[in-house]
N, CA, C and O atoms as a GROMACS GRO file, in nm:
protein
  592
    1MET      N    1   0.699  -1.211  -1.422
    1MET     CA    2   0.690  -1.352  -1.394
    1MET      C    3   0.543  -1.390  -1.408
    1MET      O    4   0.453  -1.315  -1.369
    2ARG      N    5   0.520  -1.505  -1.462
    2ARG     CA    6   0.385  -1.555  -1.480
    2ARG      C    7   0.368  -1.687  -1.408
    2ARG      O    8   0.460  -1.768  -1.399
    3ALA      N    9   0.248  -1.706  -1.355
    3ALA     CA   10   0.218  -1.832  -1.287
    3ALA      C   11   0.075  -1.874  -1.318
    3ALA      O   12  -0.016  -1.791  -1.325
    4LEU      N   13   0.059  -2.002  -1.336
    4LEU     CA   14  -0.073  -2.061  -1.346
    4LEU      C   15  -0.084  -2.152  -1.225
    4LEU      O   16  -0.010  -2.248  -1.212
    5ILE      N   17  -0.178  -2.120  -1.137
    5ILE     CA   18  -0.191  -2.199  -1.014
    5ILE      C   19  -0.320  -2.280  -1.020
    5ILE      O   20  -0.424  -2.232  -1.066
    6GLN      N   21  -0.310  -2.401  -0.972
    6GLN     CA   22  -0.425  -2.489  -0.967
    6GLN      C   23  -0.436  -2.546  -0.827
    6GLN      O   24  -0.341  -2.603  -0.773
    7ARG      N   25  -0.555  -2.531  -0.769
    7ARG     CA   26  -0.580  -2.592  -0.639
    7ARG      C   27  -0.599  -2.741  -0.665
    7ARG      O   28  -0.681  -2.780  -0.747
    8VAL      N   29  -0.522  -2.822  -0.595
    8VAL     CA   30  -0.521  -2.966  -0.622
    8VAL      C   31  -0.544  -3.048  -0.496
    8VAL      O   32  -0.514  -3.005  -0.384
    9SER      N   33  -0.598  -3.167  -0.518
    9SER     CA   34  -0.603  -3.268  -0.412
    9SER      C   35  -0.470  -3.342  -0.406
    9SER      O   36  -0.425  -3.386  -0.300
   10GLU      N   37  -0.407  -3.353  -0.524
   10GLU     CA   38  -0.274  -3.414  -0.536
   10GLU      C   39  -0.217  -3.378  -0.672
   10GLU      O   40  -0.290  -3.351  -0.767
   11ALA      N   41  -0.085  -3.378  -0.679
   11ALA     CA   42  -0.016  -3.352  -0.806
   11ALA      C   43   0.121  -3.419  -0.800
   11ALA      O   44   0.179  -3.437  -0.693
   12ALA      N   45   0.172  -3.455  -0.918
   12ALA     CA   46   0.304  -3.519  -0.926
   12ALA      C   47   0.367  -3.485  -1.059
   12ALA      O   48   0.298  -3.461  -1.158
   13VAL      N   49   0.499  -3.484  -1.061
   13VAL     CA   50   0.572  -3.468  -1.186
   13VAL      C   51   0.668  -3.586  -1.198
   13VAL      O   52   0.739  -3.622  -1.103
   14ARG      N   53   0.668  -3.647  -1.318
   14ARG     CA   54   0.751  -3.764  -1.344
   14ARG      C   55   0.847  -3.735  -1.459
   14ARG      O   56   0.814  -3.663  -1.554
   15ILE      N   57   0.965  -3.792  -1.447
   15ILE     CA   58   1.063  -3.787  -1.555
   15ILE      C   59   1.107  -3.931  -1.578
   15ILE      O   60   1.156  -3.998  -1.487
   16ASP      N   61   1.090  -3.978  -1.701
   16ASP     CA   62   1.122  -4.116  -1.735
   16ASP      C   63   1.056  -4.215  -1.638
   16ASP      O   64   1.117  -4.315  -1.599
   17GLY      N   65   0.931  -4.187  -1.600
   17GLY     CA   66   0.855  -4.277  -1.515
   17GLY      C   67   0.882  -4.262  -1.366
   17GLY      O   68   0.812  -4.322  -1.284
   18GLU      N   69   0.981  -4.183  -1.329
   18GLU     CA   70   1.018  -4.166  -1.187
   18GLU      C   71   0.958  -4.037  -1.133
   18GLU      O   72   0.970  -3.932  -1.196
   19VAL      N   73   0.891  -4.045  -1.017
   19VAL     CA   74   0.837  -3.926  -0.952
   19VAL      C   75   0.953  -3.844  -0.897
   19VAL      O   76   1.031  -3.893  -0.815
   20VAL      N   77   0.964  -3.718  -0.942
   20VAL     CA   78   1.071  -3.630  -0.894
   20VAL      C   79   1.017  -3.521  -0.802
   20VAL      O   80   1.094  -3.455  -0.733
   21GLY      N   81   0.886  -3.501  -0.802
   21GLY     CA   82   0.823  -3.403  -0.714
   21GLY      C   83   0.675  -3.434  -0.704
   21GLY      O   84   0.614  -3.480  -0.800
   22GLN      N   85   0.618  -3.408  -0.586
   22GLN     CA   86   0.476  -3.435  -0.568
   22GLN      C   87   0.424  -3.356  -0.449
   22GLN      O   88   0.501  -3.310  -0.365
   23CYS      N   89   0.292  -3.342  -0.444
   23CYS     CA   90   0.230  -3.282  -0.327
   23CYS      C   91   0.091  -3.340  -0.310
   23CYS      O   92   0.032  -3.392  -0.405
   24GLY      N   93   0.042  -3.331  -0.189
   24GLY     CA   94  -0.096  -3.367  -0.161
   24GLY      C   95  -0.181  -3.243  -0.179
   24GLY      O   96  -0.159  -3.165  -0.271
   25ALA      N   97  -0.278  -3.224  -0.091
   25ALA     CA   98  -0.366  -3.108  -0.101
   25ALA      C   99  -0.286  -2.979  -0.095
   25ALA      O  100  -0.202  -2.959  -0.007
   26GLY      N  101  -0.313  -2.892  -0.191
   26GLY     CA  102  -0.241  -2.765  -0.198
   26GLY      C  103  -0.247  -2.706  -0.336
   26GLY      O  104  -0.354  -2.694  -0.395
   27LEU      N  105  -0.131  -2.668  -0.389
   27LEU     CA  106  -0.125  -2.600  -0.518
   27LEU      C  107  -0.023  -2.663  -0.611
   27LEU      O  108   0.087  -2.700  -0.570
   28LEU      N  109  -0.061  -2.674  -0.737
   28LEU     CA  110   0.034  -2.698  -0.845
   28LEU      C  111   0.058  -2.561  -0.905
   28LEU      O  112  -0.036  -2.493  -0.946
   29ILE      N  113   0.184  -2.519  -0.912
   29ILE     CA  114   0.218  -2.386  -0.962
   29ILE      C  115   0.310  -2.402  -1.081
   29ILE      O  116   0.425  -2.445  -1.068
   30LEU      N  117   0.259  -2.365  -1.199
   30LEU     CA  118   0.342  -2.360  -1.320
   30LEU      C  119   0.394  -2.218  -1.328
   30LEU      O  120   0.316  -2.123  -1.322
   31VAL      N  121   0.525  -2.201  -1.341
   31VAL     CA  122   0.584  -2.067  -1.333
   31VAL      C  123   0.680  -2.042  -1.449
   31VAL      O  124   0.752  -2.132  -1.494
   32CYS      N  125   0.679  -1.918  -1.498
   32CYS     CA  126   0.761  -1.877  -1.611
   32CYS      C  127   0.824  -1.741  -1.582
   32CYS      O  128   0.754  -1.646  -1.549
   33ALA      N  129   0.954  -1.734  -1.595
   33ALA     CA  130   1.024  -1.605  -1.582
   33ALA      C  131   1.029  -1.538  -1.719
   33ALA      O  132   1.045  -1.604  -1.822
   34VAL      N  133   1.016  -1.406  -1.717
   34VAL     CA  134   1.024  -1.328  -1.840
   34VAL      C  135   1.135  -1.225  -1.825
   34VAL      O  136   1.175  -1.193  -1.712
   35PRO      N  137   1.187  -1.172  -1.937
   35PRO     CA  138   1.294  -1.073  -1.926
   35PRO      C  139   1.254  -0.958  -1.835
   35PRO      O  140   1.141  -0.909  -1.840
   36GLY      N  141   1.348  -0.916  -1.753
   36GLY     CA  142   1.324  -0.807  -1.659
   36GLY      C  143   1.289  -0.855  -1.519
   36GLY      O  144   1.292  -0.776  -1.424
   37ASP      N  145   1.256  -0.985  -1.504
   37ASP     CA  146   1.227  -1.038  -1.372
   37ASP      C  147   1.355  -1.047  -1.289
   37ASP      O  148   1.465  -1.061  -1.343
   38ASP      N  149   1.338  -1.040  -1.158
   38ASP     CA  150   1.450  -1.060  -1.065
   38ASP      C  151   1.396  -1.131  -0.941
   38ASP      O  152   1.278  -1.164  -0.934
   39GLU      N  153   1.482  -1.153  -0.843
   39GLU     CA  154   1.441  -1.225  -0.722
   39GLU      C  155   1.328  -1.154  -0.649
   39GLU      O  156   1.240  -1.219  -0.593
   40ALA      N  157   1.328  -1.021  -0.649
   40ALA     CA  158   1.223  -0.945  -0.580
   40ALA      C  159   1.086  -0.973  -0.641
   40ALA      O  160   0.986  -0.981  -0.569
   41VAL      N  161   1.081  -0.987  -0.773
   41VAL     CA  162   0.955  -1.018  -0.840
   41VAL      C  163   0.908  -1.157  -0.797
   41VAL      O  164   0.790  -1.178  -0.770
   42GLY      N  165   1.001  -1.252  -0.792
   42GLY     CA  166   0.967  -1.388  -0.749
   42GLY      C  167   0.920  -1.393  -0.605
   42GLY      O  168   0.827  -1.467  -0.573
   43GLU      N  169   0.982  -1.314  -0.518
   43GLU     CA  170   0.941  -1.310  -0.378
   43GLU      C  171   0.801  -1.251  -0.364
   43GLU      O  172   0.720  -1.300  -0.286
   44LYS      N  173   0.772  -1.147  -0.441
   44LYS     CA  174   0.639  -1.084  -0.438
   44LYS      C  175   0.533  -1.184  -0.488
   44LYS      O  176   0.426  -1.195  -0.430
   45LEU      N  177   0.565  -1.256  -0.595
   45LEU     CA  178   0.472  -1.355  -0.649
   45LEU      C  179   0.450  -1.468  -0.549
   45LEU      O  180   0.337  -1.512  -0.530
   46ALA      N  181   0.556  -1.515  -0.487
   46ALA     CA  182   0.544  -1.622  -0.387
   46ALA      C  183   0.453  -1.579  -0.272
   46ALA      O  184   0.368  -1.656  -0.228
   47ALA      N  185   0.471  -1.457  -0.224
   47ALA     CA  186   0.389  -1.407  -0.113
   47ALA      C  187   0.243  -1.395  -0.156
   47ALA      O  188   0.153  -1.430  -0.080
   48LYS      N  189   0.219  -1.346  -0.277
   48LYS     CA  190   0.082  -1.333  -0.328
   48LYS      C  191   0.014  -1.470  -0.334
   48LYS      O  192  -0.100  -1.485  -0.290
   49ILE      N  193   0.084  -1.568  -0.389
   49ILE     CA  194   0.026  -1.701  -0.403
   49ILE      C  195   0.002  -1.766  -0.267
   49ILE      O  196  -0.103  -1.827  -0.246
   50ALA      N  197   0.097  -1.753  -0.176
   50ALA     CA  198   0.084  -1.815  -0.044
   50ALA      C  199  -0.034  -1.758   0.035
   50ALA      O  200  -0.092  -1.826   0.119
   51LYS      N  201  -0.068  -1.630   0.007
   51LYS     CA  202  -0.175  -1.563   0.081
   51LYS      C  203  -0.307  -1.555   0.005
   51LYS      O  204  -0.405  -1.502   0.056
   52LEU      N  205  -0.310  -1.608  -0.116
   52LEU     CA  206  -0.429  -1.602  -0.199
   52LEU      C  207  -0.539  -1.690  -0.139
   52LEU      O  208  -0.518  -1.809  -0.119
   53ARG      N  209  -0.651  -1.632  -0.111
   53ARG     CA  210  -0.759  -1.703  -0.040
   53ARG      C  211  -0.846  -1.778  -0.141
   53ARG      O  212  -0.948  -1.728  -0.188
   54ILE      N  213  -0.802  -1.900  -0.172
   54ILE     CA  214  -0.873  -1.982  -0.270
   54ILE      C  215  -0.910  -2.120  -0.216
   54ILE      O  216  -0.953  -2.208  -0.290
   55PHE      N  217  -0.893  -2.137  -0.086
   55PHE     CA  218  -0.932  -2.262  -0.021
   55PHE      C  219  -1.056  -2.236   0.063
   55PHE      O  220  -1.072  -2.129   0.122
   56GLU      N  221  -1.143  -2.336   0.068
   56GLU     CA  222  -1.271  -2.319   0.138
   56GLU      C  223  -1.254  -2.318   0.290
   56GLU      O  224  -1.172  -2.390   0.347
   57ASP      N  225  -1.336  -2.234   0.354
   57ASP     CA  226  -1.344  -2.233   0.499
   57ASP      C  227  -1.457  -2.326   0.543
   57ASP      O  228  -1.511  -2.400   0.461
   58GLU      N  229  -1.492  -2.321   0.670
   58GLU     CA  230  -1.594  -2.410   0.724
   58GLU      C  231  -1.731  -2.387   0.659
   58GLU      O  232  -1.814  -2.477   0.655
   59ALA      N  233  -1.754  -2.265   0.609
   59ALA     CA  234  -1.882  -2.231   0.547
   59ALA      C  235  -1.884  -2.259   0.397
   59ALA      O  236  -1.982  -2.231   0.329
   60GLY      N  237  -1.774  -2.314   0.345
   60GLY     CA  238  -1.766  -2.347   0.203
   60GLY      C  239  -1.727  -2.229   0.114
   60GLY      O  240  -1.735  -2.240  -0.008
   61LYS      N  241  -1.686  -2.118   0.173
   61LYS     CA  242  -1.644  -2.000   0.096
   61LYS      C  243  -1.494  -2.003   0.078
   61LYS      O  244  -1.420  -2.047   0.166
   62MET      N  245  -1.448  -1.955  -0.038
   62MET     CA  246  -1.303  -1.946  -0.060
   62MET      C  247  -1.252  -1.829   0.024
   62MET      O  248  -1.257  -1.713  -0.017
   63ASN      N  249  -1.201  -1.864   0.142
   63ASN     CA  250  -1.161  -1.762   0.238
   63ASN      C  251  -1.032  -1.798   0.311
   63ASN      O  252  -0.990  -1.727   0.403
   64ARG      N  253  -0.970  -1.908   0.269
   64ARG     CA  254  -0.845  -1.950   0.335
   64ARG      C  255  -0.734  -1.959   0.232
   64ARG      O  256  -0.757  -1.987   0.115
   65ALA      N  257  -0.613  -1.934   0.278
   65ALA     CA  258  -0.495  -1.934   0.192
   65ALA      C  259  -0.414  -2.062   0.216
   65ALA      O  260  -0.439  -2.136   0.311
   66LEU      N  261  -0.319  -2.086   0.128
   66LEU     CA  262  -0.229  -2.201   0.143
   66LEU      C  263  -0.165  -2.199   0.282
   66LEU      O  264  -0.153  -2.303   0.346
   67LEU      N  265  -0.124  -2.082   0.327
   67LEU     CA  266  -0.061  -2.070   0.458
   67LEU      C  267  -0.158  -2.107   0.571
   67LEU      O  268  -0.115  -2.157   0.676
   68ASP      N  269  -0.287  -2.083   0.550
   68ASP     CA  270  -0.387  -2.115   0.652
   68ASP      C  271  -0.416  -2.265   0.658
   68ASP      O  272  -0.448  -2.318   0.764
   69THR      N  273  -0.406  -2.332   0.546
   69THR     CA  274  -0.446  -2.473   0.538
   69THR      C  275  -0.334  -2.570   0.571
   69THR      O  276  -0.360  -2.688   0.598
   70GLY      N  277  -0.210  -2.522   0.570
   70GLY     CA  278  -0.098  -2.614   0.589
   70GLY      C  279  -0.072  -2.699   0.466
   70GLY      O  280  -0.004  -2.801   0.474
   71GLY      N  281  -0.128  -2.656   0.352
   71GLY     CA  282  -0.110  -2.730   0.228
   71GLY      C  283   0.031  -2.720   0.173
   71GLY      O  284   0.114  -2.644   0.222
   72ALA      N  285   0.056  -2.799   0.070
   72ALA     CA  286   0.188  -2.807   0.007
   72ALA      C  287   0.181  -2.749  -0.134
   72ALA      O  288   0.073  -2.718  -0.184
   73ALA      N  289   0.296  -2.736  -0.196
   73ALA     CA  290   0.301  -2.685  -0.333
   73ALA      C  291   0.399  -2.767  -0.416
   73ALA      O  292   0.504  -2.810  -0.368
   74LEU      N  293   0.361  -2.786  -0.541
   74LEU     CA  294   0.450  -2.846  -0.641
   74LEU      C  295   0.473  -2.737  -0.744
   74LEU      O  296   0.379  -2.691  -0.809
   75VAL      N  297   0.599  -2.695  -0.759
   75VAL     CA  298   0.636  -2.586  -0.849
   75VAL      C  299   0.706  -2.645  -0.971
   75VAL      O  300   0.805  -2.717  -0.958
   76VAL      N  301   0.653  -2.612  -1.090
   76VAL     CA  302   0.706  -2.667  -1.214
   76VAL      C  303   0.738  -2.553  -1.310
   76VAL      O  304   0.655  -2.465  -1.332
   77SER      N  305   0.858  -2.554  -1.366
   77SER     CA  306   0.894  -2.452  -1.465
   77SER      C  307   0.813  -2.474  -1.592
   77SER      O  308   0.792  -2.588  -1.634
   78GLN      N  309   0.767  -2.364  -1.654
   78GLN     CA  310   0.677  -2.376  -1.768
   78GLN      C  311   0.698  -2.257  -1.862
   78GLN      O  312   0.622  -2.161  -1.859
   79PHE      N  313   0.803  -2.264  -1.946
   79PHE     CA  314   0.833  -2.151  -2.034
   79PHE      C  315   0.722  -2.124  -2.134
   79PHE      O  316   0.715  -2.014  -2.190
   80THR      N  317   0.635  -2.221  -2.158
   80THR     CA  318   0.529  -2.201  -2.256
   80THR      C  319   0.423  -2.101  -2.208
   80THR      O  320   0.336  -2.061  -2.286
   81LEU      N  321   0.428  -2.060  -2.081
   81LEU     CA  322   0.338  -1.955  -2.034
   81LEU      C  323   0.372  -1.821  -2.101
   81LEU      O  324   0.293  -1.726  -2.093
   82ALA      N  325   0.487  -1.813  -2.165
   82ALA     CA  326   0.527  -1.691  -2.236
   82ALA      C  327   0.492  -1.699  -2.385
   82ALA      O  328   0.539  -1.618  -2.464
   83ALA      N  329   0.410  -1.794  -2.422
   83ALA     CA  330   0.377  -1.814  -2.564
   83ALA      C  331   0.314  -1.690  -2.626
   83ALA      O  332   0.227  -1.626  -2.567
   84ASP      N  333   0.361  -1.658  -2.744
   84ASP     CA  334   0.303  -1.549  -2.824
   84ASP      C  335   0.229  -1.616  -2.940
   84ASP      O  336   0.291  -1.679  -3.025
   85THR      N  337   0.098  -1.602  -2.942
   85THR     CA  338   0.016  -1.668  -3.044
   85THR      C  339  -0.048  -1.569  -3.141
   85THR      O  340  -0.142  -1.602  -3.212
   86ARG      N  341   0.004  -1.447  -3.143
   86ARG     CA  342  -0.057  -1.343  -3.226
   86ARG      C  343  -0.037  -1.364  -3.375
   86ARG      O  344  -0.118  -1.318  -3.455
   87ARG      N  345   0.069  -1.432  -3.414
   87ARG     CA  346   0.098  -1.449  -3.556
   87ARG      C  347   0.106  -1.597  -3.591
   87ARG      O  348   0.184  -1.671  -3.532
   88GLY      N  349   0.028  -1.638  -3.684
   88GLY     CA  350   0.033  -1.775  -3.733
   88GLY      C  351  -0.021  -1.874  -3.633
   88GLY      O  352  -0.088  -1.838  -3.536
   89ASN      N  353   0.010  -2.000  -3.658
   89ASN     CA  354  -0.040  -2.109  -3.574
   89ASN      C  355   0.067  -2.174  -3.488
   89ASN      O  356   0.038  -2.264  -3.410
   90ARG      N  357   0.192  -2.128  -3.503
   90ARG     CA  358   0.300  -2.183  -3.422
   90ARG      C  359   0.340  -2.078  -3.319
   90ARG      O  360   0.387  -1.970  -3.356
   91PRO      N  361   0.322  -2.108  -3.190
   91PRO     CA  362   0.356  -2.010  -3.087
   91PRO      C  363   0.505  -1.977  -3.086
   91PRO      O  364   0.589  -2.062  -3.116
   92GLY      N  365   0.535  -1.854  -3.053
   92GLY     CA  366   0.674  -1.812  -3.032
   92GLY      C  367   0.699  -1.800  -2.882
   92GLY      O  368   0.608  -1.768  -2.806
   93PHE      N  369   0.822  -1.826  -2.842
   93PHE     CA  370   0.855  -1.826  -2.699
   93PHE      C  371   0.966  -1.728  -2.665
   93PHE      O  372   1.031  -1.742  -2.561
   94SER      N  373   0.990  -1.631  -2.750
   94SER     CA  374   1.097  -1.534  -2.724
   94SER      C  375   1.064  -1.444  -2.605
   94SER      O  376   1.151  -1.371  -2.557
   95GLY      N  377   0.940  -1.447  -2.557
   95GLY     CA  378   0.902  -1.369  -2.441
   95GLY      C  379   0.943  -1.431  -2.309
   95GLY      O  380   0.924  -1.370  -2.203
   96ALA      N  381   0.999  -1.551  -2.313
   96ALA     CA  382   1.048  -1.616  -2.191
   96ALA      C  383   1.191  -1.572  -2.164
   96ALA      O  384   1.265  -1.539  -2.257
   97ALA      N  385   1.229  -1.573  -2.038
   97ALA     CA  386   1.367  -1.540  -2.001
   97ALA      C  387   1.462  -1.645  -2.059
   97ALA      O  388   1.422  -1.759  -2.084
   98ALA      N  389   1.586  -1.606  -2.080
   98ALA     CA  390   1.689  -1.699  -2.127
   98ALA      C  391   1.702  -1.815  -2.028
   98ALA      O  392   1.684  -1.795  -1.907
   99PRO      N  393   1.732  -1.936  -2.077
   99PRO     CA  394   1.731  -2.054  -1.990
   99PRO      C  395   1.810  -2.043  -1.859
   99PRO      O  396   1.757  -2.079  -1.754
  100ASP      N  397   1.932  -1.993  -1.862
  100ASP     CA  398   2.011  -1.985  -1.738
  100ASP      C  399   1.944  -1.892  -1.636
  100ASP      O  400   1.936  -1.923  -1.518
  101GLU      N  401   1.896  -1.778  -1.684
  101GLU     CA  402   1.828  -1.682  -1.597
  101GLU      C  403   1.695  -1.738  -1.549
  101GLU      O  404   1.660  -1.723  -1.432
  102ALA      N  405   1.622  -1.802  -1.638
  102ALA     CA  406   1.493  -1.860  -1.602
  102ALA      C  407   1.509  -1.967  -1.494
  102ALA      O  408   1.430  -1.973  -1.400
  103ASN      N  409   1.610  -2.051  -1.507
  103ASN     CA  410   1.635  -2.156  -1.409
  103ASN      C  411   1.668  -2.095  -1.273
  103ASN      O  412   1.617  -2.140  -1.170
  104ARG      N  413   1.751  -1.993  -1.272
  104ARG     CA  414   1.788  -1.926  -1.146
  104ARG      C  415   1.664  -1.866  -1.080
  104ARG      O  416   1.645  -1.881  -0.959
  105LEU      N  417   1.581  -1.799  -1.158
  105LEU     CA  418   1.462  -1.734  -1.103
  105LEU      C  419   1.356  -1.835  -1.060
  105LEU      O  420   1.285  -1.814  -0.961
  106TYR      N  421   1.345  -1.943  -1.133
  106TYR     CA  422   1.253  -2.052  -1.097
  106TYR      C  423   1.292  -2.108  -0.960
  106TYR      O  424   1.207  -2.125  -0.873
  107ARG      N  425   1.419  -2.136  -0.942
  107ARG     CA  426   1.467  -2.189  -0.814
  107ARG      C  427   1.448  -2.087  -0.701
  107ARG      O  428   1.412  -2.123  -0.589
  108ALA      N  429   1.474  -1.960  -0.732
  108ALA     CA  430   1.456  -1.854  -0.631
  108ALA      C  431   1.310  -1.842  -0.591
  108ALA      O  432   1.279  -1.823  -0.473
  109PHE      N  433   1.219  -1.852  -0.688
  109PHE     CA  434   1.076  -1.847  -0.657
  109PHE      C  435   1.037  -1.962  -0.564
  109PHE      O  436   0.970  -1.940  -0.463
  110ALA      N  437   1.079  -2.083  -0.597
  110ALA     CA  438   1.046  -2.200  -0.514
  110ALA      C  439   1.102  -2.184  -0.373
  110ALA      O  440   1.036  -2.219  -0.276
  111ALA      N  441   1.224  -2.132  -0.362
  111ALA     CA  442   1.285  -2.110  -0.230
  111ALA      C  443   1.210  -2.003  -0.152
  111ALA      O  444   1.191  -2.016  -0.031
  112ALA      N  445   1.167  -1.897  -0.220
  112ALA     CA  446   1.092  -1.790  -0.154
  112ALA      C  447   0.959  -1.842  -0.102
  112ALA      O  448   0.917  -1.805   0.008
  113LEU      N  449   0.893  -1.927  -0.178
  113LEU     CA  450   0.766  -1.986  -0.135
  113LEU      C  451   0.789  -2.077  -0.014
  113LEU      O  452   0.714  -2.070   0.084
  114ALA      N  453   0.891  -2.160  -0.020
  114ALA     CA  454   0.922  -2.250   0.091
  114ALA      C  455   0.957  -2.172   0.218
  114ALA      O  456   0.923  -2.214   0.328
  115ALA      N  457   1.024  -2.058   0.202
  115ALA     CA  458   1.062  -1.976   0.318
  115ALA      C  459   0.940  -1.921   0.391
  115ALA      O  460   0.949  -1.886   0.508
  116LEU      N  461   0.827  -1.914   0.322
  116LEU     CA  462   0.704  -1.866   0.385
  116LEU      C  463   0.634  -1.975   0.467
  116LEU      O  464   0.544  -1.945   0.545
  117GLY      N  465   0.676  -2.100   0.451
  117GLY     CA  466   0.623  -2.206   0.536
  117GLY      C  467   0.574  -2.332   0.469
  117GLY      O  468   0.590  -2.440   0.525
  118PRO      N  469   0.512  -2.323   0.350
  118PRO     CA  470   0.460  -2.448   0.294
  118PRO      C  471   0.571  -2.544   0.251
  118PRO      O  472   0.682  -2.502   0.218
  119SER      N  473   0.538  -2.672   0.252
  119SER     CA  474   0.627  -2.772   0.195
  119SER      C  475   0.626  -2.752   0.044
  119SER      O  476   0.519  -2.746  -0.017
  120VAL      N  477   0.743  -2.744  -0.017
  120VAL     CA  478   0.754  -2.718  -0.161
  120VAL      C  479   0.842  -2.824  -0.225
  120VAL      O  480   0.955  -2.848  -0.182
  121GLU      N  481   0.789  -2.886  -0.330
  121GLU     CA  482   0.870  -2.974  -0.415
  121GLU      C  483   0.867  -2.915  -0.555
  121GLU      O  484   0.781  -2.833  -0.587
  122THR      N  485   0.962  -2.958  -0.639
  122THR     CA  486   0.973  -2.902  -0.773
  122THR      C  487   0.990  -3.011  -0.877
  122THR      O  488   1.018  -3.127  -0.847
  123GLY      N  489   0.970  -2.969  -1.000
  123GLY     CA  490   1.006  -3.052  -1.114
  123GLY      C  491   1.155  -3.032  -1.141
  123GLY      O  492   1.229  -2.989  -1.052
  124ARG      N  493   1.198  -3.063  -1.262
  124ARG     CA  494   1.338  -3.044  -1.299
  124ARG      C  495   1.342  -2.952  -1.421
  124ARG      O  496   1.288  -2.985  -1.526
  125PHE      N  497   1.405  -2.838  -1.405
  125PHE     CA  498   1.410  -2.738  -1.510
  125PHE      C  499   1.465  -2.797  -1.640
  125PHE      O  500   1.567  -2.865  -1.641
  126GLY      N  501   1.394  -2.771  -1.749
  126GLY     CA  502   1.440  -2.812  -1.882
  126GLY      C  503   1.414  -2.957  -1.918
  126GLY      O  504   1.442  -2.998  -2.030
  127ALA      N  505   1.362  -3.034  -1.824
  127ALA     CA  506   1.339  -3.176  -1.852
  127ALA      C  507   1.205  -3.196  -1.921
  127ALA      O  508   1.116  -3.111  -1.914
  128ASP      N  509   1.191  -3.310  -1.987
  128ASP     CA  510   1.063  -3.351  -2.044
  128ASP      C  511   0.984  -3.414  -1.930
  128ASP      O  512   1.006  -3.530  -1.895
  129MET      N  513   0.892  -3.336  -1.874
  129MET     CA  514   0.819  -3.378  -1.754
  129MET      C  515   0.677  -3.419  -1.789
  129MET      O  516   0.615  -3.364  -1.881
  130LYS      N  517   0.627  -3.514  -1.716
  130LYS     CA  518   0.487  -3.555  -1.724
  130LYS      C  519   0.423  -3.513  -1.592
  130LYS      O  520   0.458  -3.563  -1.485
  131VAL      N  521   0.328  -3.420  -1.601
  131VAL     CA  522   0.264  -3.365  -1.482
  131VAL      C  523   0.123  -3.421  -1.472
  131VAL      O  524   0.046  -3.415  -1.568
  132SER      N  525   0.090  -3.475  -1.356
  132SER     CA  526  -0.045  -3.524  -1.332
  132SER      C  527  -0.102  -3.450  -1.211
  132SER      O  528  -0.028  -3.411  -1.120
  133LEU      N  529  -0.234  -3.431  -1.212
  133LEU     CA  530  -0.296  -3.360  -1.102
  133LEU      C  531  -0.443  -3.397  -1.092
  133LEU      O  532  -0.505  -3.442  -1.189
  134VAL      N  533  -0.496  -3.377  -0.973
  134VAL     CA  534  -0.639  -3.383  -0.951
  134VAL      C  535  -0.677  -3.241  -0.911
  134VAL      O  536  -0.652  -3.199  -0.798
  135ASN      N  537  -0.738  -3.167  -1.005
  135ASN     CA  538  -0.775  -3.028  -0.982
  135ASN      C  539  -0.894  -3.027  -0.888
  135ASN      O  540  -0.996  -3.090  -0.914
  136ASP      N  541  -0.881  -2.954  -0.779
  136ASP     CA  542  -0.984  -2.948  -0.676
  136ASP      C  543  -1.072  -2.826  -0.698
  136ASP      O  544  -1.027  -2.713  -0.682
  137GLY      N  545  -1.195  -2.849  -0.735
  137GLY     CA  546  -1.289  -2.738  -0.753
  137GLY      C  547  -1.367  -2.747  -0.883
  137GLY      O  548  -1.487  -2.772  -0.877
  138PRO      N  549  -1.310  -2.730  -0.996
  138PRO     CA  550  -1.171  -2.692  -1.022
  138PRO      C  551  -1.147  -2.544  -0.995
  138PRO      O  552  -1.234  -2.459  -1.017
  139VAL      N  553  -1.028  -2.514  -0.947
  139VAL     CA  554  -0.984  -2.377  -0.927
  139VAL      C  555  -0.852  -2.361  -0.999
  139VAL      O  556  -0.753  -2.424  -0.964
  140THR      N  557  -0.850  -2.276  -1.101
  140THR     CA  558  -0.731  -2.247  -1.178
  140THR      C  559  -0.722  -2.096  -1.197
  140THR      O  560  -0.817  -2.033  -1.244
  141ILE      N  561  -0.608  -2.037  -1.159
  141ILE     CA  562  -0.592  -1.892  -1.162
  141ILE      C  563  -0.461  -1.854  -1.229
  141ILE      O  564  -0.356  -1.914  -1.203
  142TRP      N  565  -0.468  -1.754  -1.316
  142TRP     CA  566  -0.353  -1.701  -1.388
  142TRP      C  567  -0.306  -1.575  -1.317
  142TRP      O  568  -0.388  -1.488  -1.286
  143ILE      N  569  -0.176  -1.564  -1.291
  143ILE     CA  570  -0.120  -1.443  -1.231
  143ILE      C  571  -0.001  -1.399  -1.316
  143ILE      O  572   0.089  -1.478  -1.346
  144ASP      N  573  -0.002  -1.273  -1.354
  144ASP     CA  574   0.110  -1.212  -1.427
  144ASP      C  575   0.154  -1.093  -1.344
  144ASP      O  576   0.076  -1.001  -1.321
  145THR      N  577   0.279  -1.092  -1.299
  145THR     CA  578   0.325  -0.986  -1.209
  145THR      C  579   0.323  -0.849  -1.277
  145THR      O  580   0.326  -0.747  -1.208
  146GLU      N  581   0.318  -0.844  -1.410
  146GLU     CA  582   0.308  -0.716  -1.477
  146GLU      C  583   0.171  -0.653  -1.457
  146GLU      O  584   0.156  -0.531  -1.467
  147THR      N  585   0.070  -0.735  -1.428
  147THR     CA  586  -0.065  -0.683  -1.412
  147THR      C  587  -0.121  -0.706  -1.273
  147THR      O  588  -0.229  -0.657  -1.240
  148ALA      N  589  -0.050  -0.781  -1.189
  148ALA     CA  590  -0.101  -0.814  -1.055
  148ALA      C  591  -0.072  -0.704  -0.955
  148ALA      O  592  -0.108  -0.716  -0.838
   0.00000   0.00000   0.00000
């Protein structure tokens, strides 16, 4: 499973102009399931992200986690995180999990994160979404469970 996390002041996802998910201070998490992933992988990733110390403490050091700050998360499915750009100029996406499996794992990841305590909203799997955010820092971190 792959995730691109961004520390945000706010983030929202819109479909046809309607806000379907949003959060204030916290994390925007773009997530992609790959073949071989299961719920346990998603739970491990959710725990890692929830405990990742990327929020500033009183001294201005990144020493606090989402769970420490009471922040929220907006989780958006993003199959393009599986892009293969090694050949030619058109990315291939065969490294992403099949849609039905990816949707199931995406939902399981969001539920696992919510079970840890933060408020979690989501986009809509497979939809043409418009994502807006105010990146705080900026802080943007890539996590791949195969290497994490």
